[in-house]
C-alpha positions as semicolon CSV with decimal commas, in nm:
position;residue;x (nm);y (nm);z (nm)
1;M;-0,795;-0,346;0,768
2;K;-0,949;-0,680;0,822
3;E;-0,661;-0,928;0,805
4;A;-0,436;-1,007;1,103
5;V;-0,114;-0,968;0,897
6;S;-0,228;-0,620;0,778
7;Q;-0,317;-0,505;1,125
8;S;0,007;-0,639;1,276
9;L;0,222;-0,475;1,008
10;F;0,036;-0,147;1,043
11;N;0,062;-0,138;1,424
12;Y;0,447;-0,213;1,401
13;W;0,497;0,069;1,142
14;N;0,268;0,301;1,337
15;D;0,466;0,246;1,665
16;L;0,798;0,277;1,485
17;R;0,718;0,605;1,317
18;G;0,622;0,789;1,646
19;D;0,528;1,144;1,574
20;R;0,679;1,138;1,225
21;P;0,481;1,077;0,916
22;A;0,682;0,761;0,832
23;P;0,969;0,565;0,974
24;K;1,300;0,526;0,795
25;R;1,379;0,216;0,589
26;F;1,684;0,114;0,805
27;E;1,465;0,116;1,121
28;I;1,271;-0,184;0,992
29;E;1,394;-0,494;1,189
30;P;1,302;-0,821;1,004
31;S;1,327;-0,995;1,342
32;A;1,035;-0,779;1,473
33;I;0,799;-0,908;1,204
34;A;0,971;-1,252;1,152
35;H;0,628;-1,429;1,178
36;H;0,489;-1,221;0,882
37;L;0,801;-1,214;0,658
38;P;0,654;-1,471;0,409
39;D;0,365;-1,231;0,360
40;T;0,548;-0,908;0,325
41;F;0,737;-0,724;0,057
42;I;0,943;-0,403;-0,009
43;L;0,889;-0,173;-0,295
44;E;1,114;0,081;-0,440
45;R;1,008;0,401;-0,616
46;A;1,227;0,428;-0,925
47;D;1,001;0,690;-1,087
48;Y;0,644;0,792;-1,101
49;A;0,532;0,481;-1,296
50;T;0,799;0,235;-1,187
51;L;0,756;0,055;-0,850
52;P;0,968;-0,263;-0,859
53;F;0,965;-0,524;-0,579
54;R;1,293;-0,534;-0,415
55;L;1,180;-0,828;-0,187
56;A;0,872;-1,040;-0,180
57;G;0,787;-1,308;0,070
58;T;0,762;-1,669;-0,031
59;R;0,386;-1,699;0,037
60;I;0,323;-1,403;-0,190
61;S;0,523;-1,550;-0,481
62;E;0,361;-1,889;-0,433
63;A;0,008;-1,744;-0,419
64;F;0,054;-1,569;-0,754
65;G;0,267;-1,846;-0,903
66;M;0,538;-1,605;-1,009
67;E;0,873;-1,448;-0,878
68;L;0,790;-1,091;-0,798
69;R;1,142;-0,958;-0,721
70;G;1,219;-0,691;-0,986
71;K;0,873;-0,676;-1,131
72;N;0,685;-0,345;-1,139
73;L;0,379;-0,337;-0,928
74;L;0,189;-0,139;-1,178
75;G;0,255;-0,387;-1,448
76;L;0,067;-0,662;-1,266
77;F;-0,271;-0,504;-1,342
78;N;-0,463;-0,386;-1,647
79;E;-0,432;-0,026;-1,759
80;R;-0,737;0,100;-1,574
81;D;-0,634;-0,053;-1,236
82;S;-0,268;0,050;-1,297
83;E;-0,373;0,415;-1,333
84;I;-0,572;0,394;-1,007
85;L;-0,271;0,232;-0,828
86;Q;-0,046;0,501;-0,969
87;R;-0,260;0,781;-0,826
88;Q;-0,289;0,599;-0,500
89;M;0,085;0,548;-0,473
90;S;0,146;0,912;-0,549
91;L;-0,058;1,007;-0,248
92;I;0,106;0,747;-0,031
93;T;0,445;0,899;-0,144
94;S;0,357;1,269;-0,117
95;Q;0,134;1,270;0,190
96;A;0,276;0,956;0,381
97;A;-0,056;0,792;0,364
98;V;-0,113;0,420;0,418
99;G;-0,283;0,229;0,126
100;V;-0,523;-0,058;0,182
101;F;-0,633;-0,251;-0,131
102;E;-0,844;-0,553;-0,201
103;I;-0,750;-0,744;-0,517
104;S;-0,901;-1,037;-0,686
105;A;-0,694;-1,293;-0,867
106;H;-0,795;-1,588;-1,082
107;D;-0,652;-1,843;-1,324
108;G;-0,938;-1,811;-1,578
109;K;-1,035;-2,177;-1,512
110;G;-1,255;-2,144;-1,210
111;H;-0,991;-2,081;-0,938
112;A;-1,033;-1,736;-0,782
113;T;-0,961;-1,571;-0,446
114;A;-0,921;-1,227;-0,297
115;F;-0,626;-1,065;-0,113
116;E;-0,590;-0,765;0,118
117;V;-0,282;-0,561;0,029
118;T;-0,142;-0,297;0,267
119;I;0,125;-0,051;0,164
120;L;0,314;0,165;0,416
121;P;0,556;0,449;0,326
122;L;0,911;0,439;0,434
123;V;1,174;0,725;0,422
124;H;1,500;0,619;0,256
125;T;1,824;0,793;0,223
126;R;1,676;1,140;0,175
127;D;1,375;1,290;0,368
128;V;1,128;1,171;0,112
129;V;0,936;0,841;0,065
130;E;1,131;0,609;-0,177
131;R;1,049;0,282;-0,021
132;Y;0,729;0,099;0,094
133;L;0,673;-0,186;0,337
134;G;0,376;-0,397;0,240
135;S;0,181;-0,727;0,296
136;V;-0,041;-0,951;0,098
137;A;-0,288;-1,155;0,291
138;P;-0,552;-1,395;0,143
139;I;-0,898;-1,306;0,257
140;D;-0,989;-1,672;0,217
141;R;-0,731;-1,944;0,202
142;P;-0,849;-2,210;-0,043
143;Q;-0,674;-2,542;-0,020
144;W;-0,536;-2,502;-0,373
145;L;-0,367;-2,158;-0,299
146;G;-0,005;-2,167;-0,374
147;L;-0,047;-2,466;-0,609
148;V;-0,234;-2,288;-0,890
149;P;-0,090;-1,981;-1,066
150;L;-0,320;-1,678;-1,071
151;P;-0,209;-1,461;-1,369
152;H;-0,521;-1,246;-1,382
153;R;-0,547;-0,974;-1,121
154;S;-0,790;-0,690;-1,073
155;L;-0,836;-0,406;-0,824
156;V;-1,177;-0,447;-0,625
157;R;-1,165;-0,161;-0,373
158;H;-0,919;0,073;-0,211
159;K;-0,885;0,330;0,070
160;L;-0,622;0,554;0,228
161;I;-0,543;0,593;0,602
162;W;-0,389;0,943;0,678
163;P;-0,136;0,961;0,959
164;N;-0,238;1,323;1,039
165;G;-0,582;1,223;1,144
166;T;-0,775;1,446;0,904
167;A;-1,131;1,332;0,903
168;A;-1,328;1,262;0,586
169;S;-1,564;1,548;0,630
170;E;-1,279;1,798;0,640
171;I;-1,072;1,675;0,352
172;E;-1,261;1,855;0,081
173;A;-1,262;2,182;0,256
174;I;-0,908;2,250;0,379
175;D;-0,552;2,244;0,255
176;R;-0,375;1,943;0,385
177;Q;-0,038;1,988;0,579
178;T;0,268;1,854;0,411
179;P;0,379;1,511;0,541
180;F;0,695;1,626;0,714
181;Y;0,525;1,880;0,952
182;P;0,440;1,759;1,303
183;T;0,153;1,505;1,297
184;V;-0,062;1,332;1,548
185;R;-0,069;0,955;1,583
186;E;-0,434;0,882;1,522
187;A;-0,524;0,763;1,170
188;R;-0,854;0,811;1,009
189;I;-0,983;0,647;0,692
190;V;-1,085;0,903;0,442
191;K;-1,076;0,700;0,107
192;S;-1,334;0,456;0,007
193;A;-1,383;0,232;-0,300
194;R;-1,380;0,406;-0,637
195;R;-1,346;0,767;-0,518
196;Q;-1,037;0,916;-0,647
197;F;-0,812;1,193;-0,525
198;R;-0,619;1,450;-0,726
199;V;-0,311;1,631;-0,594
200;Y;-0,189;1,963;-0,726
201;E;0,178;2,023;-0,649
202;G;0,316;2,341;-0,505
203;G;0,325;2,457;-0,141
204;L;0,045;2,285;0,060
205;S;-0,105;2,034;-0,175
206;R;-0,485;2,073;-0,217
207;V;-0,666;1,745;-0,242
208;H;-0,983;1,737;-0,455
209;T;-1,212;1,441;-0,507
210;E;-1,345;1,306;-0,827
211;R;-1,627;1,053;-0,851
C-alpha cells in the first residue's frame, strides 16, 4: 500500500481485528475514520458474482462521475478484469485476505488517472465474511479530478495481504489454514500483478498459482 488513506484504513482494520482474521461489521466506528469517510466504501456480498456498494464516499462518486450505491463492483469493469476481481474477492472472502488493487480510469478524451483501491473483509451477522470495508485513493490528483466523469476503468495490478503471515515462498507448498483458526498479526504480501490463485473447496483449502 502506497497511499495514506489505504495505510490508515488498513491499520485501523488490523488493530480492530486483534487476533481474529477479520473484525465484525458492527465494530466499525465511522467517527474513528471520519477524516477518510469521503474516500471509503462498504460492499455487500449478495452472491458469488454480485458485490453491490452499500455506501460510497462523496469523493469516490465525484471522481468517477457516478453514484455507486447499489452498483455491482464487478459490473464496473470489462469481462476480463471482472473475472480477475471475482477470483480475488473469493479469496478475500474465504481466506480473510486483504486486497490491494491499482486501477486506471479515463474518459476517452485525454483525461486519465490511477487509483489505489483497498478492500478489507468484515464478518457480518454470521461467522463468515459478507461485508467489506474499502477505500479509493487517487495516486495522482489532477486538478480536473471530480469534474470530469471517468466511465472507462481497467485493472492495472493487484495483490493480496494474508492476515496469517504465510510467506510467498511457502504458499505453493503447504495447505493454508482456514481463516477462522487462530492467526498471528503480521501480514505478508504474497500476491503480485497478474499471478492468479485458484481455491479448491473442502477442508483446508489448497491454493495453487496460475501464470
